[in-house]
C-alpha positions in Angstrom: 120.5 127.5 89.3 117.8 129.2 91.4 115.1 131.2 89.6 116.3 134.6 91.0 119.9 133.9 89.8 118.6 133.0 86.4 116.6 136.3 86.2 119.7 138.2 87.3 121.9 136.5 84.7 119.3 137.2 82.0 119.3 140.9 82.9 123.1 141.0 82.7 122.9 139.4 79.2 120.5 142.0 77.9 122.6 144.8 79.3 125.8 143.4 77.8 124.1 142.8 74.5 122.9 146.4 74.5 126.5 147.5 75.1 127.7 145.6 72.0 125.1 147.1 69.7 125.3 150.6 71.1 129.1 150.4 70.8 128.8 149.8 67.1 126.2 152.5 66.7 128.1 155.1 68.7 131.3 154.4 66.7 130.5 157.4 64.6 129.2 160.6 66.1 130.1 159.4 69.6 129.1 162.8 71.2 125.6 161.4 71.7 126.9 158.6 73.9 126.9 158.8 77.7 130.1 159.6 79.5 131.8 156.4 80.8 132.1 156.0 84.6 135.0 153.5 84.2 136.3 151.0 81.7 133.2 148.7 81.9 130.3 150.8 83.1 128.2 153.4 81.3 125.7 155.9 82.7 122.2 154.8 81.7 119.5 156.9 80.1 115.9 157.3 81.1 113.7 156.4 78.2 110.1 156.6 77.0 107.9 153.9 75.5 105.2 154.7 73.0 103.2 153.0 70.2 104.2 154.1 66.7 102.7 152.8 63.5 104.0 152.7 59.9 101.9 152.3 56.8 103.5 150.3 54.0 102.7 152.5 51.0 103.0 149.6 48.6 100.3 147.5 50.3 98.4 150.1 52.4 98.7 147.8 55.4 99.4 149.3 58.8 102.4 147.9 60.7 101.9 148.4 64.4 104.9 148.8 66.6 106.5 150.2 69.7 109.2 152.8 70.1 111.7 152.9 73.0 113.4 156.3 73.0 116.2 157.5 75.3 115.6 160.9 76.9 118.4 162.9 75.4 118.9 166.0 73.3 119.6 165.7 69.6 119.4 162.8 67.3 120.0 159.3 68.5 121.0 156.0 66.9 118.2 153.6 66.1 117.9 149.8 66.2 115.1 148.3 64.1 114.0 144.8 65.3 112.6 142.1 63.1 110.7 139.4 65.0 110.6 135.6 64.5 108.0 133.6 62.4 104.6 133.9 64.0 105.8 136.2 66.8 105.2 139.9 67.6 106.9 142.9 69.1 105.5 142.1 72.6 107.3 138.7 72.9 111.0 138.8 74.0 111.7 142.1 72.2 110.6 144.5 74.9 113.7 143.6 76.9 116.0 144.4 74.0 114.1 147.7 73.6 114.5 148.6 77.2 118.2 147.6 77.4 119.3 149.4 74.2 117.2 152.5 75.0 118.9 152.7 78.5 122.2 152.8 76.7 121.2 155.7 74.4 119.9 154.1 71.3 116.2 154.3 70.2 114.6 151.0 69.4 111.7 150.3 67.1 110.0 146.9 67.3 107.0 146.2 65.0 104.8 143.4 63.8 105.1 142.3 60.2 101.9 142.3 58.2 100.5 138.8 58.5 103.6 137.9 60.5 101.7 135.9 63.1 98.2 134.6 64.1 95.8 137.2 65.6 95.7 135.1 68.7 98.2 132.5 69.8 97.4 129.0 70.9 98.3 129.8 74.5 95.7 132.6 74.5 98.2 135.4 74.5 97.9 138.3 71.9 99.2 137.6 68.5 100.0 139.9 65.6 99.0 143.6 66.0 99.4 144.4 62.4 97.1 144.1 59.4 97.1 141.0 57.1 96.8 137.3 57.5 99.6 134.7 57.7 98.4 133.2 54.4 99.4 136.5 52.8 102.9 136.5 54.3 106.3 135.4 53.0 109.9 136.3 53.7 109.7 138.7 50.8 106.5 140.4 51.9 108.3 140.9 55.3 111.3 142.4 53.4 108.9 144.9 51.9 107.5 145.7 55.3 111.0 146.2 56.7 111.9 148.5 53.8 108.8 150.6 54.6 109.9 150.9 58.2 113.4 151.9 57.2 112.1 154.6 54.8 109.8 155.9 57.6 112.6 155.8 60.2 114.9 157.9 58.1 112.3 160.7 58.2 111.9 160.7 62.0 113.4 163.9 63.4 115.0 162.2 66.4 116.9 159.6 64.4 120.5 159.9 63.3 120.0 158.2 59.9 123.7 157.5 59.7 123.5 155.1 62.7 120.7 152.6 62.1 121.2 149.0 63.3 119.1 146.1 62.1 118.4 143.2 64.5 116.6 140.1 63.3 115.6 136.9 65.1 115.0 133.5 63.3 112.9 134.3 60.2 113.3 138.0 61.0 117.1 137.2 60.7 116.5 135.9 57.2 114.5 139.0 56.3 117.3 141.1 57.7 119.9 139.5 55.6 117.9 140.3 52.4 117.2 143.9 53.6 120.8 144.6 54.6 122.0 143.3 51.2 119.6 145.6 49.4 120.2 148.6 51.6 123.8 148.1 52.7 124.5 151.8 53.0 121.6 152.4 55.3 122.6 150.0 58.1 125.6 150.7 60.3 125.5 147.2 61.9 123.6 143.9 61.6 122.8 141.5 64.4 121.3 138.1 63.6 119.8 136.0 66.4 119.6 132.3 65.4 118.8 133.4 61.8 116.5 131.0 59.9 118.9 130.6 56.9 117.5 127.1 56.4 114.2 128.2 54.9 114.9 127.2 51.3 116.3 123.8 52.4 113.3 123.2 54.7 110.8 124.0 51.9 112.6 121.6 49.5 112.2 118.9 52.2 108.5 119.6 52.7 107.5 119.9 49.0 108.3 118.2 45.8 108.1 121.5 43.8 107.3 125.2 44.3 103.7 124.4 43.1 103.1 121.5 45.5 101.9 123.7 48.4 98.2 123.5 49.0 96.1 126.7 49.3 96.6 126.5 53.1 99.4 124.6 54.7 100.3 124.4 58.4 103.9 125.3 58.3 105.9 123.4 61.0 102.5 122.0 62.1 101.1 125.2 63.6 101.1 128.3 61.3 98.9 128.7 58.3 100.8 129.7 55.2 100.0 129.7 51.5 101.8 129.0 48.2 103.3 132.5 48.2 105.4 131.6 51.2 106.9 128.6 49.3 107.3 130.3 45.9 109.0 133.4 47.2 111.9 131.4 48.7 112.0 128.3 46.6 115.0 129.5 44.5 116.3 132.2 46.7 119.8 131.8 48.1 120.3 133.8 51.2 124.1 133.1 51.2 124.5 135.1 48.0 123.2 138.1 50.0 125.4 137.6 53.0 128.6 139.2 51.5 126.6 142.1 50.0 126.5 143.8 53.4 130.1 144.6 54.4 129.4 146.3 57.7 129.8 144.7 61.2 127.8 141.6 61.7 127.2 139.8 65.0 125.6 136.4 64.9 124.3 134.7 68.1 123.2 131.1 67.6 122.9 128.2 70.1 124.9 125.1 69.2 122.0 122.8 70.2 119.3 124.7 68.4 116.8 122.0 67.3 115.0 124.2 64.8 117.8 125.9 62.9 121.2 124.0 63.2 124.0 126.3 64.0 125.8 125.0 60.9 123.7 127.5 58.9 125.1 130.4 60.8 128.6 129.0 60.5 128.1 128.8 56.7 127.0 132.5 56.8 130.2 133.5 58.7 132.2 131.6 56.0 130.4 133.5 53.3 131.8 136.7 54.7 135.4 135.5 55.1 136.6 137.8 52.3 134.9 140.9 53.7 136.7 143.2 56.0 134.2 142.9 58.8 133.8 139.1 58.9 134.4 137.1 62.1 132.8 134.7 64.6 133.0 133.1 68.0 131.5 129.9 69.2 129.8 129.5 72.6 128.3 126.2 73.8 124.5 126.6 74.4 121.3 124.8 75.2 118.3 123.8 73.1 116.1 126.7 74.0 116.6 129.3 71.2 115.7 132.5 73.2 115.6 131.1 76.7 117.9 131.1 79.7 120.4 128.6 78.4 120.9 130.7 75.2 121.2 133.8 77.3 123.6 132.2 79.8 125.9 130.9 77.0 126.3 134.3 75.2 126.6 136.3 78.4 130.5 136.6 78.1 130.3 137.6 74.4 129.7 141.4 74.5 132.7 142.3 76.5 134.9 140.5 74.0 133.0 141.6 70.9 132.6 145.3 71.8 136.1 146.3 70.8 135.8 144.4 67.5 132.5 146.0 66.4 133.4 149.5 67.8 
């Protein structure tokens, strides 16, 4: 497929993904939604982009982020985005922010404290927030996400009854915990190739929770410390999955070489007895957030919108 065709297809994916999430968010208080032109097309909003920081009151650390806000009167739905291990709000997430904001939902993307190196190996900017990766764990990121949620509920442009949570990879694992602890605060949960294997992976790497050295290159590239291991050593994310009974959308490539899709299938099974459970399987390529993943899930939103709305 030619490069231009790939770019066009990727744009279609983000637009359709935005439609699914916005459909769930607009299910209550739909007066804020744009008027539909026809069955499949919505008017799009203009939007603004601005830096917005949150201070975690428990740690005093500044979480730096970016807000995508549709230009519209009244309060709007909000999607909070939780990035992958070692990533930041400037990688991949801007497209989600732009797409969702153009469909009428505000989007807040931010960097976890210590969530990534200050500079990446390829020379691109790293984490914008305070803290070092050796101070970070899934549970410290949960605390950061809770601080963002608390702050977002005070923002005067946000409809606090329509907040979505979107998490990718480790951010997906963080989102599972946060959604379980604050089930009443999130209208919908979206998990992108969630890293539900973390506990299993740590057990493969270390003989015990105390076996991690003071500094360890996790997966061969990111410096972590014993706190990363100890915080998840005995934590079962699948116990948390059914605690959130709102709509859940899981997108996961079936050839993901980092997190096998079987972990997401198990998560779907853990929700079988909840009224919102459900899943679809779409064949996909190896690249977790790349074009093959985007191409494979491209047909999903049109089918899923009715379910999650």
